[in-house]
N, C-alpha and C positions, 0 to 999 in steps of 0.2 A: 835723300839723307843717307841711305845705306851705301850709296856709291862711294862715300868718303871712307867707308869702313870695309875691312876684309874679315870674313868669318874663317876661323881656323877650327877644324873638327878632327878628332881622333875617336876611334871606336874600340870598345871592349865587347867582343861577341862571344857569348857562351853557347856552345853546341852540345846537346845531349847525344852521346854516341849510341849506335844501333846494336849494342851487344845484347845478348839474351839475358845476361846476368849482370849484377852490379860490379862496381870497380874493385871492392875488397871482400865481397862475399858471394854466395851462390843464389841470392834472392832474385826474383824476376824483375825486369825493368819495364814490363808491359805498362802502357799508359792506361789509366782508369783503374779498375779493381776497387773493391770495397776498402775503406780506409784501414790502414795498418795491417793489411793481409800479406803484403810483399815485404815482410820484415823478419829479422832474426836478431840474436844478441849483438852481432857485429854492427849492423847498420842502425841499431837503436842505441848504440854506445854503452852497452852493459859492461860493468867492470870485469876485467880479466879476459875479455874477448880480444882476439888478435886479427888484424887485417892480412889478407893474402892478395897480392896484385893480380888482376885479370890481364893475361898476356894480350888478348885481343884489343884492349884499350890502348896499349902501347903501339900496336900495329896500326890502328886507325889514326892515332895522333901522328905517327911517322908518315902515313900515306897522305894525310892532309898537308903536313909540312913539306913533303916532296912536291906535291902539286902546286904549293904556294912558293916554290923556289927557295925554301928555307935550308939552312944547314942543320943536320941532325946532331945534337950533342951526344958524343959517344959515351960520355959519363954524365948521368943526371941523377937527381935524387928528389925525394919528397920532403916537404917541410910541414911543420905544424903551425897553423894560424889560429891563435887563441882569441876567442871572443864568446860572450854569453848571449844567446838568443834562443827563445823557446823552440824554434824549429831545428836547432842545431844540437842533436842529442848528446854528443861527447863534450860540448863546450869548447870544441876546437874543430877546425876543418883541415883535412889533409890536402895540401896543395903543393905547388912548386914555385918558390920565390927565387932562390939563388941559382939553381942549375936546371932550367926548364928543358923539355925534350927538343924543342926547335927554336932556332933564332934566325934573325936577319933574312927575311923573305920579301917577296913582292908579288903583287897581283896587278895585272893590266886591265884597265877598264875603258869602256867607250864613253866619251862625253860629247856634247854638241861641238866642242872645240877640237875634237879628235881624241887620239889615244892618250891615256895618262897612267902613270905607274903610282900605285899606293904602296908604301913600304909596310912590311909587317915586322914589328919589333920582336915579338916572340909568340910561341904557342906553348901553353903548359897544360898539364893534366891535373884534374882535381875532382873531388866528390861533390855532388849536389846536396843541398840541405833539404829538409822536409818542407811541408807546406802548411801555413797557418790559414785556417778558415775562420773568419770572424762571424760569429752568430749574433745578428742584430737583435733577434727576439730574446735570446737567452742572455744577452749582454755579456758574452764571454767569447774567448777564442779557443778553437779546437785545433789539435795538430794531427796531421796525417804524415806518417814517416815512410809511406810507400816510395816517395821520390828521394829520400835520404840515402845517399850512397850510389845514386845513379851516376855513371861516369860522364864527366864533362871535359871538353877542351875549351880553353879560353884563348881566343885569337886577339892579340893586342896590336892594333895598327899604329903607325906613326901618325903625327898630326898633319896629314898630307891632303885632307879633303877640304874643299872651300865652299861647298853648297850642298843643299839637300839632294839635288840631282846626282851629284858625285857619290854621296853616301848611299843612295838607293842603288846606283850602278854597282858599287863595291859589294853591297850586301847580296844583290842578285847574282853577281859573279861567284861570290863565296858559296852561296846556297847551291847554285848549279854544280859547282866543282865538287862539293861535299856529297850531293845527291848522286852524282856520277860515280863517286867512289863507293857509294853504299854505306858511308860512315855514319849517316844520320838521315832521317826523313826531313829535317829542318822545317817542321811545321810550327810557324810562329804562334798560331792559335792554341797549340797544345804545349807551348813553352819549350819545345825542343830546339828552338833557336831564339836567343834573346840578345838584344843589343843595348848597351849603355853608351850614351853619347856624351863625350867630353867636348865642350864648346867654349870658345872665347872669341872676342872681337878685338880688332886693333885698327888704328887709322891706316888707310892705304899707304903703302910705302914704308911703314915701320918694320923693323926687324924683330924687336922684342915681342914675345907673346903677351896677350892680355891675361886677366885673371879668368880661370876657367871654372865652369860649373859642370856637374855630372848629372845627367838625367836618366832616371830609371822608369820601369813600368811601361815599356814600349813594346806592344805585342802585334803590330802590323806595320807594313811599309808606309801606309798612309799616315798612321799615328806618328811614325818617326819623322816623316816629312813635315807634318804640321807642327810637331814639337820643336824641330830645328828652326823653322820660320819664327815661331812665337818667341823662343829663347833669344834668337839673334836680335829681334826687335826690342825685347825687354832690356837686353844689355846695352844696346845703342841708346835707348831712351834714358837709361841711368847715366851714361857717360855724357850725353847732351845736357842733362840737368846738372852736371858737375858732381854727380855722386859716384861712389865706388861700387864695382861689382864685388860681391862677397863670394869667396870660394866655398861652395856648399854642394850638397847632394839634393837634387830636386826630384819630385815625383810628378809625372805627367798625368793629368786627368783628361782622357780623350773625349769624354762626353761634354765637359765644360770647356774644352780646348784651353786649358790653363795649367800651369805648373806651380807647385808650391814647395817651399823649403822643407826638407825632411830633417837634415842635420848639417851643422856647419863643419867645414873641413879645417877650420882654423886650429881646432884642438884635435886634429886627426888622431884617432885612438892608436895606441901602440899595440900591435897584434902579437908582440913578443915571439916572432918567428924563431924556431930552432929546428934542426934536422929531426925528422920523424923517427923516433927511436924504435918503432915496431916494424920498420921496413928497411931492408938493406938497399944501398945505392944500386942504381941500374947501370949495367955496362952493356952498351949496344955494339955488337960486333959489325964489321964491314959486311960480313956474309948476311947478317940479318937485314941490314939496310938494302942490300942487293936483292934479297928475296922479296921484300916488300915492293921494291921498285919494279921487279919483273911482273908483279901482279897488278900494276896500275892499269886501269881500263882505257878504252878508247874515249878521249874527251871530245868536247864539242867540235873544235876545229877539224880533227881527223874524221869525225863522224859526218860532218857537213860535206867534206870532199868526197867521202865514200857514197853518200846519198846521191850526189850529183852524177858521179861516175857509174855507180851500180844500178841506180833506179832511174837515172835520167831526169831527176827533179831540177827545176829552176832554182837559182840562188835563194830567192825569197822563201820558197817552200822549205828548202833544206835548213835555212837559218831559223825559221819559226819552229819547225818540228824538233830540231836538236837543242833548242833553247830550254827545253825541259826534259830531263832524263825519263820521266814518266811518259811523256808524249812520244818520245823517240822509241821507247820500248813497245808502246802500244801500237805505233805505226808499223814497226817491224813484225809484230805478232799478227796483225790483220793482213799485211802484205804477204806474209808466209802462207796464209790460208787461201787468199783469193788471187794472188799473183797480179794485182792491178795497182801498182804503187801510186800512180797519179790520181786515180779515183779515191784511194784511201786518203791521200794527202788532202784532196778537195773536201772530203767529208769532215776530216779532223780540223782543217783550218777554217771551214765555213760554218756548218751547223753546230759542230761540237764547241768551237770557240765562242760562237754566239750564245749558246745556252750556258756555258761556263760563266761568261761575262754577266749575263742577265741574272744568274743565280749567285753571283759573287763567289764562285768556286775556283779552285786551282786545278790544273791538270791531274794532280795526284788524288783529287776527290772523285775522278771518273769511276763509276761503279758498274758500268755495263761491260759485257765480255767482248773480246776481239771477235769471237765466233759469230756473235749476232750482227756485228757491223759487216763482217765478211759476207754473211748470208744476205743482208740487205743489198749490198753492192751486186751480188749475183742476181738477185731478183730484178733489180733495175736494169742490169746489163742484158738479161735475156728477154726484157720487155714484158715481164709478168706484172710489173707495176710501173706507173709513169712517175716523173719527177715530183709532181705535187703530192701524190700518195706517199712516195718514198720519204718526203720530209715529215709528213704526218706520222708515219710509222716510226721514223727515227726518234721523234719526241717521246714516243712510248718506250723505245729501247733505252734512251737516255735516262728516263725517269724510273722505269721498272725493269729494265733488262729483259723485255719480252722476246720470245723467239719470233722473228719477223715472218717466217714461213707460216707458222700456226696462226699468228695474229691476222695476217692478210686473208687467210682461209676463213677464219671465224667471223671476221668483220665484212666478208664479201667484197674485198677491195681489189681483187685481181683485175687487171686490165682486160677489157673486152677486145679480143682480137678476131671476133667472128664478123667477117665482112658482110654477111647477109643481115645480121642484126643491126650493124652500124649503118648499112645502106638505108634500111627502113627508117631509122631515127633521122638520118640526114635528109631524106626526102621530105619528112615532116617539117624539119627546120627550114628547108628551102621554101616550102609551101607557106610557112608562117611569117617569112621575112622577105616579101617580094621586093621591097625597096633596096635592101642590101644586095639582093641578087642582081637587080637592074644596075646598081652602082658598079658591081664587079664586072658585069658584062659591058659596061661603058668605060672600062679601063681603070677603075679605081681599085688598085691591088689591095689597099688596106681593108676593103670590105670583107675579104676572105677571113681576116683575123676575127671579125665580129661573128661570122658564121661558125668558125671553129669553136669560138668561145661558147656560143649557144648550144652547139652539139655537146661539148664537154659538160655544160651545165645540165643538159637533159640526161647525160650518162652519169651524173653525180661524180664527175672527175675521173671515171674509171676507163675512159676510152684511150686507145693508143693514138696520140696526137698526129703521128706520122701517117697512120692509116686514114684518120679523119680528113686530113689535108688532101691526101691522094684521091679518096672517093669523092670529096667535094668538088675538086677540080674536074674530075671525070664527068660528074653529073651536071656541072655548070657549062 
């Protein structure tokens, strides 16, 4: 059924910027904090208080715009968007409607069909609203203004995406780019990156767009993918039944995997935008743009090439490690300490990725120190512990950031490299397993593996496998 239809998707992505203070006042932007402790007269909308623009917000917005191939508007200004909502203390939001800071950009994404360019209509700066907490027990709503006035950029794409896969590829590319810039941590679970999905369907081959809906409350990539599939099918079902799609804002419930209408866009409210009277227009000089440009970091493509050249890593390793700014920084920190890039890469791409996936964590959630992974690699390389023990110790490092040297000592996990002690154990294993000994002496090479295994078992995994193998062969 869906083959007869084409899905058309555009995104509005809100990103909280990583400034220390808010966009128009000196209050902290730190996530968490007791309710209403990061506030002042400006961000709680007290009469007579005046906003002062945070220069760093403009620089981050320009940096993201340059990375997304946008043109920077040399003359831009803020506008007042008027609406009443309890989490909006002034009863208006300072945003940019007419003259945003960036326009006409593009981002290239990888899709199963190859490379694709997604157009960016504009990027504008604005302030975030507070947060409503609905108290089911008290049957009331409480408001926390800590988030009020936290700086945002809104990245508005063109309606160029055609599937959930393309949307996720675009969001991952944006997130990686912004994290590389250090402009935001882009944590969806903390709300520092939020996406609203505008979606419509049309019959394949049609030029005109169908009626679109906007979906909100999407706080993970999985939720976004599920919401897109659900909404696409909902709209196709309506059209197949001869009904009309209503232009509206819908809220996605990820637990029920269902979206429901929040408000109709038929009578879209008039926000009565007008130029913000308390802020002067912004004139961005060519020198300022050049200064921001000169500070742009090494992005993934350049970093990938450097990893291959400088560290001799294969394509696959370089691509995975540079796919996350956090992973790349961590890799470089550990490599700097132990000077063994391929070993570091193996630990990050193997055990680290496995545990992150098992515990549904992102690379930025890694809490152990580069020093402890470097020490573990050293212990393994010098033969103080074997591979099996190393994995066991790593799980402790991953969970509790233990010092591997102390841990190995305390738990008595050091590899036994004492040939005399090993020889005695192996003689006992040979005595206890005459059949395997006979098999090996009759040319069955596999039998040695069993005897090595029995020795390791007797040594509680603490023997040096190389030495065990060598002594066994000598004795047999």
